ROROMI-582495 format. One record per residue: residue number from 0; residue in one letter; x, y, z of N, C-alpha, C in turn. Coordinates in steps of 0.05 Angstrom, whole numbers. Example, Ala and Ser with C-alpha at 12.3 -4.5 7.8 and 13.67 -1.06 7.14 Angstrom:
% residues 2
+-----+------+--------+--------+--------+--------+--------+--------+--------+--------+--------+
!  nr ! rest !   n_px !   n_py !   n_pz !  ca_px !  ca_py !  ca_pz !   c_px !   c_py !   c_pz !
+-----+------+--------+--------+--------+--------+--------+--------+--------+--------+--------+
!   0 !    A !    264 !   -114 !    156 !    246 !    -90 !    156 !    264 !    -66 !    156 !
!   1 !    S !    257 !    -45 !    142 !    273 !    -21 !    143 !    258 !      1 !    157 !
+-----+------+--------+--------+--------+--------+--------+--------+--------+--------+--------+
% end
This chain:
% residues 104
+-----+------+--------+--------+--------+--------+--------+--------+--------+--------+--------+
!  nr ! rest !   n_px !   n_py !   n_pz !  ca_px !  ca_py !  ca_pz !   c_px !   c_py !   c_pz !
+-----+------+--------+--------+--------+--------+--------+--------+--------+--------+--------+
!   0 !    M !   -343 !    123 !   -240 !   -321 !    136 !   -229 !   -298 !    139 !   -249 !
!   1 !    T !   -286 !    162 !   -248 !   -262 !    165 !   -268 !   -237 !    161 !   -251 !
!   2 !    N !   -215 !    156 !   -264 !   -189 !    152 !   -253 !   -182 !    179 !   -238 !
!   3 !    E !   -188 !    202 !   -250 !   -180 !    228 !   -238 !   -195 !    231 !   -213 !
!   4 !    R !   -222 !    225 !   -210 !   -237 !    227 !   -187 !   -226 !    207 !   -165 !
!   5 !    A !   -220 !    184 !   -174 !   -209 !    163 !   -154 !   -184 !    177 !   -141 !
!   6 !    I !   -165 !    186 !   -157 !   -141 !    197 !   -147 !   -143 !    220 !   -128 !
!   7 !    K !   -163 !    238 !   -138 !   -170 !    260 !   -119 !   -181 !    252 !    -93 !
!   8 !    L !   -195 !    231 !    -92 !   -208 !    221 !    -68 !   -186 !    207 !    -50 !
!   9 !    I !   -168 !    194 !    -63 !   -145 !    182 !    -46 !   -127 !    205 !    -35 !
!  10 !    Q !   -123 !    227 !    -49 !   -105 !    249 !    -41 !   -122 !    263 !    -16 !
!  11 !    A !   -148 !    265 !    -19 !   -165 !    277 !      0 !   -167 !    261 !     28 !
!  12 !    S !   -166 !    236 !     24 !   -172 !    219 !     47 !   -146 !    210 !     62 !
!  13 !    K !   -124 !    222 !     55 !   -101 !    217 !     72 !   -103 !    230 !    101 !
!  14 !    T !    -95 !    214 !    119 !   -100 !    223 !    148 !    -76 !    232 !    163 !
!  15 !    D !    -57 !    213 !    163 !    -33 !    218 !    181 !     -7 !    228 !    164 !
!  16 !    N !     -9 !    224 !    139 !     13 !    232 !    121 !     39 !    220 !    127 !
!  17 !    S !     37 !    193 !    138 !     61 !    179 !    146 !     75 !    168 !    119 !
!  18 !    K !     97 !    157 !    122 !    111 !    145 !    100 !     96 !    120 !     91 !
!  19 !    A !     83 !    105 !    108 !     66 !     82 !     99 !     41 !     91 !     83 !
!  20 !    E !     28 !    112 !     94 !      4 !    122 !     79 !     13 !    133 !     52 !
!  21 !    K !     36 !    145 !     53 !     45 !    159 !     25 !     51 !    136 !      5 !
!  22 !    L !     64 !    113 !     14 !     72 !     91 !     -2 !     46 !     78 !    -11 !
!  23 !    A !     26 !     74 !      5 !      1 !     62 !     -2 !    -14 !     78 !    -22 !
!  24 !    S !    -15 !    105 !    -18 !    -29 !    121 !    -38 !    -15 !    122 !    -65 !
!  25 !    M !     11 !    123 !    -65 !     26 !    120 !    -90 !     22 !     94 !   -104 !
!  26 !    Y !     19 !     71 !    -89 !     14 !     45 !   -102 !    -13 !     45 !   -114 !
!  27 !    A !    -33 !     55 !    -97 !    -60 !     53 !   -105 !    -66 !     72 !   -131 !
!  28 !    M !    -53 !     95 !   -130 !    -58 !    114 !   -153 !    -44 !     99 !   -178 !
!  29 !    D !    -19 !     89 !   -175 !     -6 !     78 !   -198 !    -23 !     55 !   -209 !
!  30 !    D !    -33 !     38 !   -189 !    -50 !     15 !   -199 !    -74 !     25 !   -213 !
!  31 !    I !    -88 !     45 !   -204 !   -111 !     55 !   -217 !   -104 !     65 !   -244 !
!  32 !    I !    -83 !     80 !   -247 !    -75 !     91 !   -273 !    -69 !     66 !   -291 !
!  33 !    F !    -56 !     48 !   -282 !    -47 !     24 !   -299 !    -71 !      7 !   -306 !
!  34 !    D !    -91 !      1 !   -287 !   -112 !    -17 !   -293 !   -137 !     -4 !   -301 !
!  35 !    D !   -141 !     22 !   -294 !   -166 !     39 !   -294 !   -183 !     32 !   -271 !
!  36 !    I !   -195 !     51 !   -260 !   -209 !     49 !   -234 !   -232 !     28 !   -233 !
!  37 !    N !   -246 !     27 !   -257 !   -267 !      7 !   -256 !   -256 !    -22 !   -258 !
!  38 !    V !   -233 !    -28 !   -271 !   -220 !    -55 !   -269 !   -210 !    -58 !   -241 !
!  39 !    W !   -197 !    -37 !   -231 !   -184 !    -40 !   -204 !   -203 !    -48 !   -184 !
!  40 !    L !   -227 !    -34 !   -186 !   -247 !    -39 !   -163 !   -260 !    -69 !   -165 !
!  41 !    K !   -261 !    -80 !   -190 !   -271 !   -107 !   -195 !   -254 !   -127 !   -182 !
!  42 !    K !   -226 !   -122 !   -180 !   -210 !   -143 !   -170 !   -213 !   -143 !   -137 !
!  43 !    P !   -211 !   -167 !   -128 !   -212 !   -169 !    -96 !   -189 !   -156 !    -85 !
!  44 !    I !   -193 !   -146 !    -61 !   -170 !   -132 !    -46 !   -146 !   -149 !    -42 !
!  45 !    H !   -149 !   -175 !    -40 !   -127 !   -193 !    -35 !   -108 !   -196 !    -61 !
!  46 !    A !   -122 !   -191 !    -85 !   -104 !   -191 !   -109 !    -86 !   -167 !   -108 !
!  47 !    H !    -95 !   -144 !    -98 !    -78 !   -119 !    -97 !    -57 !   -121 !    -74 !
!  48 !    I !    -64 !   -133 !    -51 !    -46 !   -134 !    -29 !    -22 !   -153 !    -35 !
!  49 !    E !    -23 !   -171 !    -53 !     -4 !   -189 !    -60 !     24 !   -175 !    -65 !
!  50 !    Q !     22 !   -149 !    -78 !     47 !   -135 !    -84 !     63 !   -127 !    -57 !
!  51 !    F !     47 !   -122 !    -38 !     60 !   -116 !    -12 !     76 !   -141 !      1 !
!  52 !    V !     63 !   -164 !     -4 !     77 !   -188 !      5 !    103 !   -193 !    -10 !
!  53 !    I !    101 !   -187 !    -35 !    125 !   -189 !    -50 !    146 !   -171 !    -42 !
!  54 !    I !    139 !   -147 !    -36 !    158 !   -126 !    -25 !    169 !   -134 !      2 !
!  55 !    G !    153 !   -147 !     19 !    160 !   -158 !     45 !    183 !   -180 !     41 !
!  56 !    R !    177 !   -197 !     21 !    198 !   -219 !     17 !    223 !   -209 !      7 !
!  57 !    D !    223 !   -185 !     -9 !    248 !   -172 !    -18 !    263 !   -161 !      5 !
!  58 !    V !    247 !   -148 !     23 !    261 !   -137 !     47 !    275 !   -158 !     65 !
!  59 !    L !    259 !   -179 !     68 !    267 !   -201 !     85 !    294 !   -214 !     71 !
!  60 !    E !    294 !   -215 !     47 !    318 !   -227 !     33 !    342 !   -209 !     36 !
!  61 !    D !    336 !   -182 !     34 !    360 !   -164 !     37 !    372 !   -165 !     65 !
!  62 !    Y !    355 !   -172 !     83 !    366 !   -173 !    113 !    376 !   -200 !    121 !
!  63 !    M !    368 !   -221 !    104 !    377 !   -246 !    110 !    406 !   -250 !    102 !
!  64 !    C !    416 !   -235 !     86 !    442 !   -238 !     75 !    464 !   -233 !     98 !
!  65 !    E !    456 !   -216 !    117 !    474 !   -211 !    140 !    459 !   -214 !    165 !
!  66 !    P !    472 !   -223 !    186 !    458 !   -224 !    213 !    454 !   -198 !    224 !
!  67 !    L !    431 !   -195 !    237 !    424 !   -171 !    250 !    436 !   -168 !    278 !
!  68 !    N !    461 !   -161 !    278 !    476 !   -161 !    301 !    470 !   -137 !    321 !
!  69 !    S !    466 !   -114 !    310 !    463 !    -91 !    326 !    433 !    -85 !    331 !
!  70 !    E !    426 !    -70 !    353 !    401 !    -63 !    359 !    389 !    -44 !    335 !
!  71 !    H !    408 !    -28 !    325 !    398 !     -9 !    304 !    390 !    -25 !    279 !
!  72 !    Q !    405 !    -46 !    271 !    399 !    -61 !    250 !    371 !    -77 !    253 !
!  73 !    Q !    366 !    -85 !    277 !    342 !   -101 !    285 !    318 !    -80 !    284 !
!  74 !    R !    324 !    -57 !    294 !    302 !    -36 !    294 !    293 !    -27 !    265 !
!  75 !    V !    314 !    -23 !    248 !    308 !    -14 !    222 !    295 !    -37 !    206 !
!  76 !    F !    301 !    -62 !    210 !    286 !    -85 !    199 !    256 !    -85 !    209 !
!  77 !    A !    254 !    -82 !    234 !    227 !    -84 !    247 !    208 !    -62 !    236 !
!  78 !    E !    221 !    -38 !    233 !    206 !    -16 !    222 !    200 !    -18 !    195 !
!  79 !    G !    216 !    -30 !    179 !    210 !    -37 !    153 !    188 !    -57 !    148 !
!  80 !    V !    189 !    -77 !    164 !    166 !    -97 !    162 !    140 !    -86 !    172 !
!  81 !    L !    141 !    -71 !    195 !    118 !    -57 !    204 !    105 !    -37 !    183 !
!  82 !    G !    124 !    -23 !    170 !    116 !     -3 !    149 !    101 !    -17 !    128 !
!  83 !    I !    110 !    -40 !    119 !     96 !    -55 !     98 !     66 !    -62 !    107 !
!  84 !    A !     65 !    -71 !    131 !     39 !    -77 !    142 !     20 !    -54 !    143 !
!  85 !    E !     31 !    -31 !    152 !     17 !     -6 !    154 !      9 !      2 !    124 !
!  86 !    S !     27 !      0 !    108 !     20 !      7 !     78 !     -3 !     -9 !     69 !
!  87 !    M !     -5 !    -37 !     76 !    -27 !    -53 !     65 !    -52 !    -44 !     79 !
!  88 !    Y !    -54 !    -35 !    104 !    -75 !    -24 !    117 !    -88 !      1 !    102 !
!  89 !    H !    -68 !     19 !     95 !    -76 !     43 !     83 !    -85 !     38 !     54 !
!  90 !    Y !    -73 !     21 !     41 !    -81 !     11 !     14 !   -111 !     -1 !     15 !
!  91 !    A !   -114 !    -19 !     34 !   -142 !    -30 !     35 !   -162 !    -10 !     42 !
!  92 !    R !   -155 !     12 !     59 !   -174 !     34 !     68 !   -181 !     49 !     43 !
!  93 !    F !   -161 !     55 !     28 !   -166 !     71 !      3 !   -184 !     55 !    -16 !
!  94 !    Y !   -178 !     29 !    -18 !   -196 !     12 !    -35 !   -224 !     12 !    -27 !
!  95 !    N !   -228 !      7 !     -1 !   -255 !      9 !     12 !   -269 !     32 !      9 !
!  96 !    Q !   -255 !     56 !     11 !   -270 !     81 !      7 !   -277 !     87 !    -22 !
!  97 !    L !   -261 !     79 !    -40 !   -268 !     81 !    -67 !   -288 !     62 !    -78 !
!  98 !    K !   -288 !     38 !    -67 !   -310 !     19 !    -71 !   -337 !     28 !    -62 !
!  99 !    N !   -338 !     40 !    -38 !   -363 !     51 !    -25 !   -372 !     74 !    -41 !
! 100 !    D !   -354 !     92 !    -51 !   -360 !    116 !    -64 !   -370 !    108 !    -91 !
! 101 !    S !   -361 !     87 !   -103 !   -370 !     79 !   -130 !   -397 !     66 !   -128 !
! 102 !    L !   -403 !     55 !   -105 !   -430 !     43 !   -103 !   -451 !     64 !    -95 !
! 103 !    A !   -444 !     86 !    -87 !   -462 !    106 !    -77 !   -476 !    121 !   -102 !
+-----+------+--------+--------+--------+--------+--------+--------+--------+--------+--------+
% end
């Protein structure tokens, strides 16, 4: 499989075009270009997901500086955390699709 084919498959497999899915596809495509698809697929998925955990910690640190006093602040924080989890789901889905396609 080539990097170009992998990126086209990711673009074609988007389902809901949500912010989380867009973020996941962006990260997956960037990682593929950086590592090469064959190297990327050899790494276990948990090695890739770690970058989302780091982002989550950064988000948490941003919100820990000030108390979440308003419902709006709490909602924004919760949506950010959920968005990271959704992005991890989509990233893993892209990985699995490309892995299966490369084995076919």
